[in-house]
C-alpha positions in Angstrom: 9.1 57.2 25.6 11.5 57.0 23.2 10.5 59.2 20.7 10.3 58.7 16.7 12.8 60.4 14.8 12.9 61.7 11.3 16.5 60.8 10.2 18.3 61.5 6.8 21.5 60.7 6.3 23.5 62.4 3.8 27.4 62.5 2.1 27.8 59.2 0.6 27.3 57.2 -2.9 24.1 56.3 -2.0 22.5 52.7 -0.8 23.2 49.6 -1.1 26.5 49.9 -1.1 28.5 49.6 -4.3 31.4 52.2 -3.0 33.3 52.1 -0.6 33.3 52.2 3.6 30.5 54.9 4.1 28.1 53.6 1.7 28.8 50.1 3.6 27.9 51.8 7.3 24.9 53.7 6.1 23.8 51.1 4.8 24.0 49.1 8.3 22.3 51.9 10.3 19.9 52.8 8.6 18.6 49.0 8.3 19.2 49.2 12.4 17.2 52.1 12.8 14.6 51.3 10.7 14.2 48.2 13.1 14.3 50.3 16.1 11.2 52.2 14.7 12.5 55.4 13.4 11.8 57.0 10.1 15.4 57.2 8.0 15.7 59.1 4.9 19.3 58.2 2.8 20.6 60.4 0.0 21.6 58.6 -3.6 23.6 60.1 -6.5 21.4 59.9 -9.3 24.0 57.9 -10.9 23.9 55.1 -8.5 22.3 51.9 -10.0 19.5 51.0 -7.8 17.0 53.3 -8.7 13.8 52.7 -6.3 12.5 55.1 -3.8 12.9 52.5 -0.8 15.6 49.9 0.1 14.2 48.1 2.6 12.0 50.6 4.6 14.5 53.2 4.3 13.6 55.6 2.0 15.7 56.7 -0.9 16.1 60.2 -2.4 18.1 60.5 -5.6 20.1 63.7 -5.9 21.6 65.5 -8.9 25.3 64.4 -9.0 27.5 65.9 -11.8 31.1 64.1 -10.5 31.0 61.8 -13.4 30.9 64.7 -16.1 33.1 66.8 -14.1 35.2 65.2 -11.3 35.7 66.3 -7.9 33.9 69.1 -8.3 30.9 67.7 -8.7 30.9 66.5 -5.3 30.4 70.0 -3.9 26.9 70.2 -6.2 26.2 67.1 -5.2 26.6 67.8 -1.2 24.6 70.9 -2.0 21.8 69.3 -3.7 21.6 66.9 -1.3 21.5 69.5 1.5 18.9 71.6 0.1 16.8 68.9 -0.3 17.4 68.6 3.6 15.6 71.9 4.4 12.8 71.0 2.9 12.5 67.7 4.8 11.8 68.5 8.6 14.1 65.8 9.2 14.8 65.8 12.9 18.4 64.4 13.0 20.6 65.2 10.1 23.6 62.8 10.0 26.5 64.0 7.8 29.3 61.8 6.7 32.8 63.3 6.6 33.3 67.1 5.6 35.0 66.7 3.1 32.6 68.6 0.7 29.7 69.4 2.6 30.9 71.5 5.2 31.5 74.6 3.2 27.9 74.6 2.8 27.8 74.9 6.8 25.2 78.3 6.4 22.9 75.8 4.2 22.7 73.4 7.0 18.9 72.9 8.0 18.5 74.1 11.2 15.1 72.8 12.3 17.2 69.4 12.6 20.2 68.3 15.0 23.5 68.5 12.5 25.3 65.2 13.5 28.6 65.1 11.6 30.9 61.8 11.6 34.6 64.2 10.8 35.8 60.7 9.6 39.8 60.9 8.5 42.2 63.2 8.4 41.8 63.9 4.7 44.2 66.2 4.0 46.7 64.0 5.0 45.7 62.3 1.7 49.2 61.9 -0.8 47.1 62.1 -3.7 45.6 65.7 -3.3 47.8 68.8 -4.1 49.1 71.2 -1.6 46.0 73.7 -2.7 43.7 71.2 -2.0 45.1 70.3 0.8 45.1 73.3 2.4 41.0 73.5 1.5 40.6 70.3 3.5 41.9 71.7 5.9 40.1 74.9 6.1 36.8 72.4 5.6 37.8 70.5 8.7 37.6 73.7 11.0 34.2 74.6 9.3 32.7 71.3 10.3 34.4 71.4 13.9 32.8 74.5 14.5 29.8 74.2 12.8 28.2 70.9 13.9 25.9 70.2 16.4 27.0 67.2 17.7 30.4 65.9 16.1 31.5 62.2 15.9 34.5 60.9 16.2 34.9 56.9 14.7 38.2 56.4 16.6 40.0 57.5 19.8 42.6 59.0 17.7 40.3 61.6 15.8 38.9 62.4 19.0 41.8 63.1 20.6 42.8 65.8 17.5 39.6 67.3 17.5 40.1 68.3 21.3 43.7 69.0 20.9 43.0 71.1 17.4 39.9 72.5 17.8 38.3 72.7 21.8 35.7 70.3 20.5 34.9 67.5 22.3 33.3 64.6 20.0 31.6 60.9 20.7 33.8 58.3 19.8 31.5 55.9 18.4 33.4 53.1 15.7 32.0 51.3 12.7 30.7 47.4 13.3 31.0 44.3 11.9 29.5 40.7 11.8 31.4 37.7 12.7 32.0 35.6 9.7 31.7 31.6 10.4 33.3 29.3 7.9 32.1 29.7 4.7 31.7 27.6 1.4 35.2 28.0 -0.6 33.8 27.3 -3.8 33.6 30.8 -4.7 37.2 30.7 -4.6 37.6 28.9 -7.8 36.4 31.6 -10.0 38.9 33.9 -9.1 42.0 30.7 -8.9 42.6 30.3 -5.4 42.6 27.7 -3.0 42.3 28.4 0.4 44.7 29.2 2.7 46.9 29.6 -0.8 46.7 33.2 -1.6 48.1 37.3 0.3 45.0 39.3 0.1 44.9 43.3 0.3 41.3 45.1 -0.3 41.2 49.0 -0.4 40.4 51.1 -3.0 43.6 52.2 -5.0 45.3 55.1 -3.7 48.5 56.3 -2.5 47.7 56.4 1.0 46.8 52.7 1.1 50.8 52.2 0.5 49.3 49.5 -2.0 52.5 50.3 -3.5 54.4 49.6 -1.0 52.7 46.0 -0.2 53.3 44.6 -3.8 57.3 45.6 -3.8 57.5 44.3 -0.6 55.4 40.9 -1.5 57.6 40.7 -4.6 60.9 41.0 -2.8 59.7 38.4 -1.1 60.2 34.1 -1.3 56.1 34.6 -2.3 54.8 30.9 -2.1 50.9 32.3 -2.9 49.4 34.8 -5.6 49.1 38.1 -4.0 45.1 39.1 -4.8 44.0 42.9 -4.9 40.5 44.1 -4.3 39.6 47.2 -5.3 38.9 49.4 -8.5 41.7 49.9 -10.6 40.5 52.0 -13.0 41.5 55.7 -11.6 45.0 57.0 -12.4 47.0 55.7 -9.6 45.5 52.0 -10.4 46.5 51.8 -14.3 49.6 53.2 -13.2 49.8 50.1 -10.9 48.0 47.4 -12.6 51.0 48.7 -15.7 54.4 49.0 -13.5 53.6 45.7 -11.9 51.6 43.5 -14.4 52.4 40.2 -12.8 50.9 36.5 -12.9 51.4 36.5 -9.2 49.6 40.2 -8.6 47.1 40.3 -9.7 43.8 42.9 -9.8 40.6 41.6 -9.8 38.4 44.5 -9.7 36.0 45.6 -7.0 33.6 43.4 -4.9 30.7 44.7 -3.6 29.0 41.1 -2.4 29.0 41.0 1.0 29.0 36.7 1.2 32.4 37.0 -1.6 34.1 39.0 -0.1 34.4 37.7 3.1 34.7 34.2 1.8 37.9 35.5 0.0 39.0 37.1 3.2 38.1 34.1 5.4 40.5 31.7 3.4 43.4 34.5 2.8 46.9 33.4 4.1 47.7 36.8 5.1 45.8 40.0 4.8 47.4 43.4 4.4 45.8 46.0 5.3 47.9 49.3 4.8 45.5 52.6 4.9 47.1 55.1 7.2 45.4 58.3 7.2 41.7 57.3 8.3 40.3 56.7 11.5 38.5 53.3 12.4 38.8 51.8 9.0 36.1 49.4 8.1 37.7 47.0 5.9 39.8 46.1 9.3 36.5 45.5 11.2 35.4 43.2 8.8 38.8 41.4 8.3 39.5 40.8 11.7 35.8 39.5 11.7 36.8 37.0 9.4 39.5 35.8 11.4 42.2 36.7 8.8 46.1 37.0 9.7 46.3 40.7 10.1 49.1 42.7 8.4 48.7 46.0 9.2 50.5 49.5 8.1 51.8 50.7 11.7 50.3 54.0 12.7 47.7 55.2 15.7 44.7 54.6 14.2 45.2 51.0 13.1 47.5 49.9 16.9 44.2 51.4 18.6 41.8 48.6 16.9 44.5 45.7 16.9 47.0 46.2 19.8 49.3 43.7 19.5 46.8 41.2 17.4 48.4 42.0 14.3 51.8 42.0 12.3 52.7 45.8 11.7 55.1 47.3 8.4 55.8 50.8 7.2 58.1 49.3 4.8 58.7 47.4 1.7 61.2 45.6 4.0 59.6 44.5 6.7 56.5 43.4 4.4 59.1 41.0 3.0 59.6 39.2 6.3 56.4 39.5 7.2 55.3 36.6 3.9 59.1 35.0 4.7 59.3 34.9 8.4 56.4 34.9 10.2 53.3 34.0 8.4 53.6 30.8 10.0 53.7 32.0 13.8 51.8 29.9 16.3 51.2 33.3 17.6 48.7 33.6 14.8 46.0 31.4 16.3 46.0 33.3 19.7 45.7 36.8 17.5 42.6 36.2 15.1 40.5 34.5 18.2 41.5 38.0 20.1 40.5 39.7 17.4 37.1 37.7 17.1 36.5 38.8 20.7 37.1 42.8 20.3 34.6 42.1 17.4 32.2 40.7 19.6 32.8 43.3 22.6 33.0 46.3 20.9 32.3 46.5 17.4 29.0 44.3 16.9 26.3 46.4 14.2 24.0 46.1 17.1 26.3 47.9 19.5 27.2 50.7 17.1 23.4 51.5 16.0 22.7 51.6 19.4 25.2 54.2 20.2 23.7 56.6 17.1 20.9 56.0 18.4 21.3 57.2 22.5 22.9 60.0 20.6 20.3 61.3 18.2 17.7 61.2 20.8 19.3 62.4 23.6 20.3 65.4 20.8 16.7 65.5 20.0 15.7 65.8 23.5 18.3 68.6 24.7 17.3 70.4 21.4 14.0 70.2 22.2 13.8 71.4 26.0 
């Protein structure tokens, strides 16, 4: 008989998603676990725009978050507040998404729960961080690997890294996506773009996502269409980019969290640029695959593990220029997009991902309660 579990999820800014990949994942996972009969609580920042205590059956716990006032240090206080609350909840499973600011509180993790940790990517490789911060992140990574009862890796690259670096086994479970059918293109009018007449980049506006490289390659090409950049550009790096690359053809349109809208924009792009370079299986890459995008991805082990031969690859602005000028209309594009759809349907459906997490949770719970 399948037990009904009490599951807490922390490590995100909360649901419904108004921020990024982990939030998107937490939303899909929590709703899927509810449908399977489990009881789920998701921790939300008190600054999250959703203020109710329940979201489609998922219990929402609002915790004090000082990041908006004191910056990055506020994340550590927020995670501490979430973990402190979780100690009083009698969870069977506590899923922690990422280790950056919660692994230092490992001695406060609730011991009655099975502490499951999704390691995310190699945070210490992010170029936005100082040398001191990178040293701390390596330390925090080690604490997480050592103290979690169950480790989850979202890519085979991360799984191999954990085994090599820490001699720790982990469960490989990627993120999920849903195949998108042809969309009504009317929403494109709001952004003054037409189907298949724009290039697209969707990412957090951070250096390690190679946004500046993509812009420089685009500007040096025989560009036929505008480059649409979706992401919150209000941070320091975003302001630098918008000031330096003010161009009628380079358009920063801000973050878009409405799923039908962003899927439509993906679906009708001419080339989708994926510049992420330090993560595992990035959710936005799977969503681009599910939208039949013609993908040009940064050349690294994480992207190649997902895309294989079904994308163009770049590691320089010159290569981006070449992709735009020479290969965008390649006959292989149709084959590649269909292959990527097939991968989504075979390996990355949300049902498969949620089933995998449920099996890990149930197995871990039973092992602890033998």
